[in-house]
C-alpha positions in Angstrom: -11.3 -4.2 -28.1 -11.8 -3.7 -24.3 -12.0 0.0 -23.6 -11.7 1.4 -20.1 -12.5 4.9 -18.7 -10.2 6.1 -16.0 -10.5 9.1 -13.8 -7.4 10.6 -12.2 -6.1 13.6 -10.2 -2.9 15.5 -10.2 -1.3 15.9 -6.8 0.2 19.3 -6.0 -1.4 20.7 -9.2 -0.9 24.5 -9.6 -4.1 26.6 -9.9 -3.0 27.4 -13.5 -3.0 23.7 -14.6 -5.7 21.0 -14.7 -6.0 19.0 -11.5 -7.9 16.1 -13.0 -8.2 13.9 -16.1 -10.3 11.3 -17.8 -8.5 8.7 -19.9 -10.0 6.3 -22.4 -7.7 3.3 -22.6 -7.6 0.3 -25.0 -6.6 -2.4 -22.6 -5.4 -4.9 -25.2 -2.9 -2.7 -27.0 -2.5 -1.0 -24.4 -2.9 2.6 -25.5 -4.4 5.8 -24.3 -7.1 6.7 -26.9 -8.0 10.0 -25.4 -6.8 12.2 -22.5 -9.4 14.8 -21.4 -8.9 17.5 -18.9 -11.7 17.4 -16.3 -14.0 19.9 -14.6 -12.5 21.9 -11.8 -14.4 22.5 -8.6 -14.6 26.1 -7.4 -12.7 27.3 -4.3 -9.5 25.3 -5.1 -7.5 28.3 -4.0 -8.6 27.7 -0.4 -7.4 24.0 -0.4 -4.3 23.4 1.7 -4.0 19.7 1.0 -1.1 19.2 -1.4 -2.1 15.7 -2.3 -5.8 15.1 -3.0 -8.0 17.7 -1.4 -10.4 19.3 -4.0 -8.4 18.2 -7.0 -9.2 15.9 -9.7 -12.0 13.8 -11.3 -13.5 11.2 -9.0 -16.1 8.4 -9.2 -17.5 7.1 -12.5 -20.6 5.1 -13.1 -22.8 4.1 -16.1 -26.5 3.3 -16.3 -28.9 3.1 -19.2 -26.6 4.9 -21.7 -25.7 7.7 -19.3 -22.3 8.4 -17.7 -22.2 9.9 -14.2 -18.9 11.5 -13.4 -18.0 13.3 -10.1 -15.5 15.9 -9.0 -15.0 17.1 -5.5 -18.4 18.7 -5.1 -20.8 17.8 -8.0 -22.0 15.0 -10.2 -22.3 15.5 -14.0 -24.3 13.4 -16.4 -23.3 12.8 -20.0 -24.9 11.1 -23.0 -23.0 9.0 -25.5 -21.9 12.1 -27.4 -20.6 13.8 -24.2 -23.4 16.3 -24.1 -24.2 17.4 -20.5 -27.7 16.1 -19.8 -28.0 17.2 -16.1 -25.9 17.8 -13.0 -26.4 17.6 -9.2 -24.8 19.4 -6.3 -25.9 19.9 -2.7 -24.3 22.0 0.1 -24.1 19.0 2.4 -22.4 16.6 -0.1 -18.7 17.1 -0.7 -15.3 15.4 -0.9 -17.1 13.0 -3.2 -15.2 9.7 -3.9 -17.0 6.8 -5.5 -20.6 7.0 -6.9 -23.0 4.3 -8.1 -25.5 5.2 -10.8 -28.7 3.0 -10.5 -32.2 2.8 -11.6 -33.7 4.8 -8.7 -31.0 7.5 -8.7 -27.4 7.8 -7.7 -25.6 6.8 -4.6 -22.8 9.2 -3.5 -20.1 9.0 -0.9 -20.0 12.3 1.0 -16.6 11.6 2.4 -16.2 14.9 4.2 -19.0 14.2 6.7 -19.0 10.4 6.9 -22.4 10.1 5.1 -23.8 7.9 2.3 -26.6 9.5 0.3 -28.9 8.7 -2.6 -30.2 11.3 -4.9 -33.3 10.4 -6.9 -33.4 11.0 -10.6 -34.7 14.5 -10.1 -31.7 15.4 -8.0 -33.5 15.5 -4.7 -32.0 13.8 -1.6 -33.9 10.6 -1.2 -31.8 8.8 1.5 -29.3 10.0 4.1 -27.2 7.6 6.0 -24.9 9.3 8.5 -22.7 6.5 9.8 -21.8 8.3 13.0 -25.5 7.9 14.0 -25.1 4.1 13.9 -24.0 3.8 17.5 -23.5 0.0 17.5 -21.4 0.3 14.4 -19.2 3.0 15.8 -18.7 0.9 19.0 -17.6 -2.1 17.0 -15.2 0.1 15.0 -14.0 2.4 17.8 -15.1 5.2 15.6 -16.1 8.8 16.2 -19.2 9.4 18.4 -19.7 13.1 18.0 -22.7 14.0 15.9 -21.9 17.1 13.9 -25.4 17.9 12.5 -28.9 16.7 12.5 -30.4 14.9 9.5 -32.7 17.9 8.9 -29.7 20.2 8.8 -28.1 17.9 6.2 -31.2 17.8 4.1 -31.6 21.6 4.2 -27.9 22.2 3.5 -27.4 24.2 6.7 -23.6 24.0 6.3 -21.9 24.3 2.9 -19.2 21.7 2.9 -18.3 22.4 -0.8 -16.4 25.5 0.1 -13.9 23.9 2.4 -11.1 21.3 2.5 -11.4 18.8 5.3 -7.9 19.8 6.4 -9.5 23.0 7.9 -10.9 20.9 10.8 -10.0 17.8 12.8 -13.7 17.0 13.4 -14.6 15.9 9.9 -13.8 12.9 7.6 -13.2 10.5 10.5 -14.3 7.4 8.6 -13.2 8.3 5.1 -16.2 6.6 3.5 -14.8 6.3 0.0 -16.1 3.3 -1.9 -19.2 1.3 -2.5 -20.7 -1.6 -4.4 -23.8 -3.7 -4.3 -23.9 -7.4 -3.4 -26.2 -9.8 -5.2 -28.7 -9.8 -2.3 -29.0 -6.0 -2.5 -26.7 -5.1 0.4 -24.8 -1.8 0.0 -21.1 -2.7 0.7 -19.1 0.3 1.8 -15.3 1.0 2.3 -14.4 2.9 5.4 -10.9 3.7 4.4 -9.6 5.2 7.6 -11.6 5.0 10.9 -10.2 7.6 13.2 -11.1 7.1 16.9 -11.0 9.7 19.6 -7.3 9.3 20.5 -6.1 10.0 17.0 -8.6 12.7 16.8 -6.6 14.5 19.4 -3.5 14.1 17.3 -5.4 15.5 14.3 -6.4 18.5 16.4 -2.7 19.2 17.3 -1.8 19.0 13.6 -4.6 21.5 12.9 -3.2 23.9 15.5 0.3 23.5 14.1 -1.0 24.3 10.6 -2.9 27.3 12.0 0.3 28.7 13.6 2.3 27.8 10.5 4.8 25.5 12.3 3.7 22.2 10.7 6.2 22.4 7.9 9.0 23.2 10.3 7.9 20.2 12.4 8.2 18.0 9.3 11.7 19.4 8.5 12.9 18.6 12.0 11.5 15.0 11.7 13.2 14.7 8.4 16.6 15.7 9.9 16.2 13.4 12.8 15.2 10.5 10.6 18.3 11.0 8.4 20.6 11.3 11.4 19.3 8.1 12.9 19.3 6.3 9.5 15.6 5.5 9.8 13.9 4.5 6.5 11.2 6.9 5.4 7.7 5.5 5.7 5.6 5.9 2.5 3.9 9.4 2.4 5.2 10.5 5.8 8.3 12.2 7.2 7.4 11.4 10.9 10.0 9.6 12.9 7.4 8.1 15.2 4.4 6.9 13.3 1.1 7.2 15.2 -1.4 4.5 14.7 -4.0 6.3 12.7 -6.9 3.9 13.0 -8.4 1.0 11.0 -9.9 0.3 7.6 -13.1 -1.6 7.5 -15.7 -3.1 5.1 -19.2 -2.6 6.3 -22.6 -3.1 4.6 -26.2 -2.0 4.9 -29.1 -4.3 4.1 -32.4 -3.3 2.6 -33.9 -2.5 6.0 -31.0 -0.1 6.9 -29.2 -2.5 9.3 -25.4 -2.2 9.3 -22.8 -5.0 9.7 -19.0 -5.1 9.9 -17.4 -7.7 7.7 -13.7 -7.1 8.1 -11.3 -4.5 9.7 -7.6 -4.2 9.9 -5.1 -1.6 11.1 -3.6 1.1 8.8 -0.8 3.5 9.8 -0.5 5.9 6.9 -3.4 6.7 4.5 -6.8 5.2 3.8 -7.6 2.0 2.0 -9.8 2.2 -1.2 -11.9 0.4 -3.8 -14.0 -2.5 -2.5 -15.2 -4.9 -5.1 -17.0 -8.2 -4.9 -16.3 -11.4 -6.9 -18.9 -13.8 -8.3 -18.2 -16.3 -5.4 -19.3 -13.7 -2.8 -15.7 -12.9 -1.6 -14.3 -9.4 -1.8 -11.2 -7.4 -2.9 -9.8 -4.4 -1.2 -6.7 -2.2 -1.7 -4.4 -1.3 1.2 -3.5 1.8 -0.8 -0.3 3.1 0.9 1.1 -0.4 1.2 0.6 -1.3 -2.4 -1.2 -4.5 -1.2 -4.2 -6.3 -2.6 -6.5 -8.0 0.0 -8.8 -10.9 -0.9 -11.2 -11.4 1.9 -14.3 -13.3 2.9 -17.4 -11.5 4.1 -17.2 -13.3 7.5 -13.9 -11.6 8.2 -11.2 -14.0 7.1 -8.2 -12.8 5.0 -7.9 -15.2 2.0 -4.9 -13.6 0.5 -2.7 -10.5 0.9 -0.4 -9.8 -2.0 2.2 -6.9 -2.2 1.9 -5.6 -5.8 3.9 -2.5 -5.9 5.3 0.4 -3.9 2.9 2.8 -5.7 -0.3 4.1 -4.2 -3.2 1.8 -5.1 -6.7 3.2 -5.9 -9.2 2.1 -8.5 -10.1 -1.5 -9.1 -12.0 -3.2 -11.9 -12.7 -7.0 -12.1 -12.5 -8.5 -15.6 -14.7 -11.5 -16.5 -11.7 -13.9 -16.4 -10.7 -13.0 -12.8 -8.1 -10.6 -14.1 -8.0 -7.3 -12.3 -7.1 -3.8 -13.5 -5.8 -1.7 -10.6 -4.7 1.9 -10.4 -1.1 2.1 -9.2 0.0 5.7 -9.0 -0.1 7.1 -12.6 -0.3 3.6 -14.1 -2.7 0.7 -14.7 -1.6 -2.6 -13.4 -3.2 -5.9 -14.6 -3.2 -8.8 -12.2 -4.2 -12.5 -12.6 -6.1 -13.5 -9.4 -5.9 -17.2 -10.3 -2.1 -17.3 -10.6 -1.4 -14.3 -8.3 0.8 -12.8 -10.9 1.2 -9.2 -12.1 0.8 -9.4 -15.9 1.7 -5.9 -16.9 2.0 -2.2 -15.8 1.1 0.5 -18.2 1.8 4.2 -17.4 -1.0 6.5 -18.4 1.3 9.6 -18.2 4.9 10.4 -17.5 4.0 12.8 -14.7 4.4 11.1 -11.3 2.0 13.5 -9.8 -0.9 11.9 -11.6 -2.8 9.3 -9.6 -5.6 7.0 -10.8 -8.9 7.4 -9.0 -11.6 5.1 -10.5 -11.7 2.6 -13.4 -14.8 1.4 -15.3 -15.6 -0.3 -18.6 -16.2 2.2 -21.3 -19.2 1.2 -23.5 -18.6 0.6 -27.2 -21.4 3.0 -28.2 -19.9 6.0 -26.4 -17.8 8.4 -28.5 -14.4 9.5 -27.3 -14.7 12.6 -25.0 -13.5 16.0 -26.1 -10.0 17.2 -25.1 -11.5 19.4 -22.4 -14.8 19.0 -20.6 -14.7 22.7 -19.5 -14.3 23.9 -23.0 -17.3 21.8 -24.1 -19.8 22.4 -21.3 -18.5 25.4 -19.4 -16.5 26.2 -16.3 -18.1 25.9 -12.8 -17.3 29.1 -10.8 -19.5 28.6 -7.7 -22.8 27.5 -6.2 -26.1 29.1 -5.0 -27.7 26.4 -2.9 -28.3 23.5 -5.2 -27.6 25.5 -8.3 -24.3 25.4 -10.2 -23.0 28.7 -11.4 -21.3 28.5 -14.7 -19.0 30.8 -16.6 -20.6 31.0 -20.0 -23.4 28.7 -21.0 -23.2 25.0 -20.3 -24.0 22.6 -23.1 -27.3 21.4 -21.5 -30.6 22.5 -20.1 -29.7 23.6 -16.6 -32.9 22.6 -14.9 -33.8 23.2 -11.2 -31.1 21.1 -9.7 -28.1 21.8 -11.9 
């Protein structure tokens, strides 16, 4: 039996319902062995993003018999019986996407402020890599140049990014650093899902103003009417008649000395790309999420293959030993044979089209199935005081200085 663990979020989830799930799936059957409601981040009531925002469970990663699972603003660690062993949060780290649990700590994508960080095993910030500070890299990508904070401010948690949605400002989340993996030579390979340059930053600022004055929804309605009158087909995820070029997606990497390189970039016009993974031959896979396209690329920039798989939003990618892939496609898991370039099967995890896969990992055979609700087992997170998580009730673990 090949068991997978899948995290997911629920778009447009009401405050009264769970916004995220963890599924345990038997891939061969296929069947959902367990569906678990995840932990909810505090401050969801202030999130104006109807799609992702603060909702849902995020990155998953295993190391040495321990599962690390992230939500929007924290990372929680579980043993094989789903007891909470420790947890990490930091005011500067938020809008977490993928994580990587390794021997010397855990790598975390702080998507809200374009920063890659590593916490050590004690929960202290050991490395901070703000990509905006990489001037040569930003020039190559035509990325944002404005530095929003100093590294010392980030380390001290001068600004608490956990209490806001990135939709409250056009300044943040301009690279959408959302995925990471490690190459055999130790390079940290990173997905920049949507690089937004200065021109599109102006458009984002105008959108922020329209939201502030509560005319954005009216603007969308007018676009919808014009589109229908002119018989223009709706672009995925957007009502706009004229689609601005939002930016580019890119795969970059950092070597052991801290030097950054660009491996591939391509234009995107709707929403970010996701989920970079490497194959044993050194080539990579990437998902053009809004297009439903799988990209097979070489690390020197060539496109080896682009295959349209579905009209669903793609996110979450797992490489099986036989070069089959498991890909998150909306609320379903899609299996794909890279050798024959054929989709083998599509298995819906739920019947609710609002559910969307976030991350996919192998689920170890010695792990028990999770409880029906993580919050009921370990407690509900209600807020933060610096690096301390405030719980409603007593969590099921020793809280420690950084939990």
